[in-house]
C-alpha positions as CSV (number, residue, x, y, z in Angstrom):
1,M,89.3,-126.6,-19.0
2,S,90.1,-123.2,-20.4
3,D,90.7,-120.1,-18.4
4,E,87.3,-118.6,-19.4
5,E,85.5,-121.7,-18.2
6,L,87.3,-121.7,-14.9
7,E,86.5,-118.0,-14.4
8,K,82.9,-118.5,-15.2
9,E,82.7,-121.5,-12.8
10,L,84.3,-119.4,-10.0
11,E,81.8,-116.6,-10.7
12,E,78.8,-119.0,-10.3
13,E,80.2,-120.4,-7.1
14,V,80.7,-116.9,-5.7
15,K,77.1,-115.9,-6.7
16,H,75.7,-119.1,-5.2
17,S,77.6,-118.6,-2.0
18,S,76.4,-114.9,-1.7
19,E,72.8,-116.0,-2.1
20,Q,73.1,-118.7,0.6
21,N,74.7,-116.1,2.9
22,A,71.9,-113.6,2.3
23,I,69.3,-116.3,3.1
24,L,71.1,-117.3,6.3
25,N,71.4,-113.7,7.4
26,Q,67.6,-113.2,6.8
27,I,66.8,-116.3,8.8
28,Q,69.0,-115.1,11.7
29,K,67.5,-111.6,11.7
30,L,63.9,-112.2,11.0
31,G,63.5,-115.9,11.7
32,Q,62.1,-116.6,8.2
33,M,63.1,-116.9,4.6
34,K,62.2,-114.3,1.9
35,A,58.5,-114.4,1.0
36,P,57.7,-115.5,-2.5
37,E,57.2,-112.8,-5.0
38,Q,53.6,-111.5,-5.6
39,I,51.9,-113.4,-8.3
40,V,49.7,-111.5,-10.7
41,S,46.1,-112.5,-10.1
42,N,42.6,-111.6,-11.1
43,I,41.5,-111.9,-7.4
44,H,42.2,-109.3,-4.8
45,C,42.6,-110.4,-1.2
46,L,41.4,-107.9,1.4
47,T,42.2,-108.6,5.1
48,I,40.2,-107.2,8.0
49,I,42.0,-108.0,11.2
50,G,42.3,-106.8,14.8
51,Q,39.9,-104.0,15.7
52,V,38.0,-102.0,13.1
53,E,39.1,-98.4,13.7
54,G,36.6,-95.7,13.2
55,H,36.5,-92.0,14.0
56,L,38.9,-92.3,16.9
57,A,42.5,-93.4,16.6
58,L,43.3,-96.4,18.8
59,P,46.7,-96.7,20.7
60,P,49.7,-97.8,18.5
61,K,49.9,-101.2,20.3
62,N,46.4,-102.2,19.0
63,K,46.2,-104.2,15.9
64,T,43.7,-102.3,13.8
65,T,42.0,-102.1,10.4
66,K,41.5,-98.5,9.4
67,Y,38.3,-98.0,7.4
68,E,39.7,-94.9,5.7
69,H,42.3,-97.2,4.2
70,L,39.9,-99.8,3.0
71,I,37.3,-97.6,1.3
72,P,39.8,-96.3,-1.4
73,Q,40.9,-99.9,-1.9
74,L,37.4,-101.0,-2.6
75,V,36.8,-98.1,-5.0
76,A,40.0,-99.1,-6.8
77,I,38.9,-102.8,-6.9
78,E,35.6,-101.7,-8.5
79,Q,37.4,-99.6,-11.2
80,S,40.2,-102.0,-11.9
81,E,40.0,-104.0,-15.2
82,Q,42.6,-106.6,-14.0
83,I,40.7,-107.5,-10.7
84,E,37.7,-109.7,-11.4
85,G,36.8,-110.9,-7.9
86,L,37.3,-110.0,-4.2
87,L,38.2,-112.3,-1.3
88,V,37.8,-110.8,2.1
89,I,39.5,-112.6,5.0
90,L,38.3,-111.7,8.5
91,N,39.8,-112.2,11.9
92,T,38.4,-109.3,13.9
93,V,37.2,-108.5,17.4
94,G,34.8,-105.9,16.0
95,G,35.1,-102.2,16.6
96,D,33.5,-98.9,15.5
97,V,29.9,-99.6,14.5
98,E,29.5,-97.0,11.7
99,A,32.9,-97.8,10.2
100,G,32.1,-101.5,10.1
101,L,28.7,-100.8,8.5
102,A,30.4,-98.5,6.0
103,I,32.9,-101.3,5.0
104,A,30.0,-103.8,4.8
105,E,27.9,-101.6,2.6
106,M,30.9,-101.0,0.3
107,I,31.5,-104.7,-0.1
108,S,27.8,-105.5,-0.6
109,T,27.4,-102.9,-3.4
110,L,30.5,-104.0,-5.5
111,S,29.4,-105.1,-8.9
112,K,32.2,-107.8,-9.0
113,P,31.9,-111.2,-7.3
114,T,32.8,-111.3,-3.6
115,V,33.5,-114.1,-1.1
116,T,34.2,-113.7,2.6
117,L,36.1,-116.1,4.8
118,V,36.0,-116.1,8.6
119,M,39.2,-117.3,10.2
120,G,39.9,-117.3,13.9
121,G,37.1,-115.0,15.0
122,C,34.6,-112.5,13.6
123,H,32.9,-110.7,16.4
124,S,30.5,-107.8,16.9
125,I,30.4,-105.4,14.0
126,G,32.6,-107.9,12.0
127,I,29.4,-109.9,11.4
128,P,27.8,-107.5,8.9
129,I,31.1,-107.4,7.0
130,A,31.2,-111.3,7.0
131,V,27.7,-111.5,5.5
132,A,28.1,-108.6,3.0
133,S,29.6,-110.8,0.2
134,D,27.9,-112.9,-2.5
135,F,29.0,-116.1,-0.6
136,S,30.5,-116.6,2.9
137,F,32.6,-119.3,4.4
138,I,33.8,-120.0,8.0
139,V,36.4,-122.5,9.2
140,E,35.2,-125.0,11.8
141,S,37.3,-123.6,14.6
142,A,36.2,-119.9,14.1
143,A,33.8,-118.1,16.3
144,M,31.3,-115.2,15.9
145,T,30.0,-113.3,18.9
146,I,26.5,-111.7,18.5
147,H,25.7,-109.1,21.1
148,P,23.8,-105.8,21.4
149,V,25.5,-102.4,20.6
150,R,27.7,-101.1,23.4
151,L,28.9,-97.6,24.1
152,T,32.0,-96.6,26.0
153,G,32.4,-93.4,28.0
154,M,29.7,-91.2,29.5
155,V,26.1,-91.9,28.4
156,I,23.3,-89.4,29.0
157,G,20.5,-91.3,30.6
158,V,17.5,-89.8,28.7
159,P,15.0,-91.6,26.5
160,Q,16.6,-90.1,23.3
161,T,19.9,-91.9,24.0
162,F,18.2,-95.3,24.3
163,E,16.2,-94.6,21.2
164,Y,19.4,-93.8,19.3
165,L,21.0,-97.1,20.5
166,E,17.9,-99.0,19.5
167,K,17.9,-97.5,16.0
168,M,21.6,-98.2,15.6
169,Q,21.0,-101.8,16.6
170,D,18.1,-102.0,14.1
171,R,20.5,-100.9,11.3
172,I,22.9,-103.7,12.1
173,T,20.1,-106.3,12.5
174,N,18.4,-105.3,9.2
175,F,21.7,-105.5,7.3
176,V,22.6,-108.9,8.7
177,V,19.1,-110.4,8.0
178,K,19.0,-108.9,4.5
179,H,22.4,-110.3,3.5
180,S,22.2,-113.8,5.2
181,K,19.7,-116.6,5.6
182,I,19.2,-116.0,9.4
183,T,15.7,-114.8,10.5
184,E,15.3,-111.6,12.5
185,E,13.7,-113.5,15.3
186,R,16.6,-116.0,15.5
187,Y,19.2,-113.2,15.3
188,K,17.6,-111.2,18.1
189,E,17.2,-114.4,20.2
190,L,21.0,-115.0,19.9
191,M,21.8,-111.4,20.5
192,Y,19.8,-111.1,23.8
193,S,20.5,-114.6,25.1
194,R,21.5,-114.7,28.8
195,G,24.0,-117.3,30.3
196,N,26.0,-117.9,27.1
197,L,28.5,-115.2,27.8
198,T,30.0,-114.6,31.2
199,R,28.8,-111.3,32.8
200,D,27.2,-110.3,29.5
201,I,24.3,-111.0,27.1
202,G,24.7,-112.4,23.6
203,T,25.9,-115.7,22.0
204,N,29.2,-117.1,20.9
205,V,28.5,-119.0,17.7
206,I,31.1,-121.6,16.5
207,G,31.7,-122.5,12.8
208,E,29.0,-125.2,12.2
209,D,26.4,-123.4,14.3
210,A,26.9,-120.2,12.3
211,V,26.0,-122.3,9.1
212,K,23.1,-124.0,10.9
213,Y,21.6,-120.7,12.0
214,G,21.9,-119.3,8.4
215,L,24.4,-116.6,9.4
216,I,27.2,-118.0,7.1
217,D,26.6,-120.0,3.9
218,Q,29.1,-122.9,4.2
219,I,32.0,-124.5,6.2
220,G,35.2,-124.1,4.3
221,G,38.7,-122.7,4.2
222,L,40.9,-120.9,1.7
223,G,40.7,-123.6,-1.0
224,K,36.9,-123.7,-1.1
225,S,36.7,-119.9,-0.9
226,L,38.9,-119.5,-4.0
227,I,37.0,-122.3,-5.9
228,K,33.7,-120.6,-5.2
229,L,35.0,-117.2,-6.1
230,N,36.3,-118.5,-9.4
231,E,32.9,-120.0,-10.1
232,L,31.2,-116.7,-9.4
233,I,33.7,-114.9,-11.6
234,A,32.9,-117.3,-14.5
235,L,29.1,-116.7,-14.0
236,Y,29.7,-113.0,-13.9
237,K,31.7,-113.0,-17.1
238,G,29.2,-115.2,-18.8
239,K,26.4,-112.8,-18.0
240,S,28.5,-109.8,-19.1
241,D,29.2,-111.5,-22.5
242,E,25.4,-112.2,-22.9
243,Q,24.7,-108.5,-22.3
244,V,27.3,-107.5,-24.9
245,V,25.8,-109.8,-27.5
246,Q,22.3,-108.6,-26.9
């Protein structure tokens, strides 16, 4: 073996050893290996987790989704030529009513195909977001809590206050009924049910029941969600091509 070959072999061994040491150091510090590099995709994944933060900033210890961050992303998704579909993954406890409705309206008015996937839980104002897409999935173990609008802090006990609450509740109910297969009567029945939730009114709906009531379209996880989204993208592109030919 020549000197050049020996030198090259030593360099490769040193490089391999350095890579191994870097991986070990990362495991020791973070408890995990380096995440795989981002793959270029025609599908954008948007996550809505923790509490939907609205007009008031929550404490730093709270896991939040800030609606002022999501809205510019949704505008960019609509304008992007590379992104052909949107997958929204939800695991949220709910949050600000008007912020949640704003996100739901943005998703429902996108021209590109959208699919939502409920993982873990999707409660309160997370429900309108879950039904805002073209097609929705929920995993079997996930739950959705349906309950009336709540206010925190001081409430002025006058008829106008209760009328405002009723109108706000109607906005949510109308949106959910319009964008899902559940009837208004069934939704209100679940929302005002007594005895299902401890010391509260409402209903905790588990995966299969959410589909049975017509709230969510189908039971499924990530794989089914991506398959359905790709089907919707193909249909969308087919219709676009037909319009161009005409």
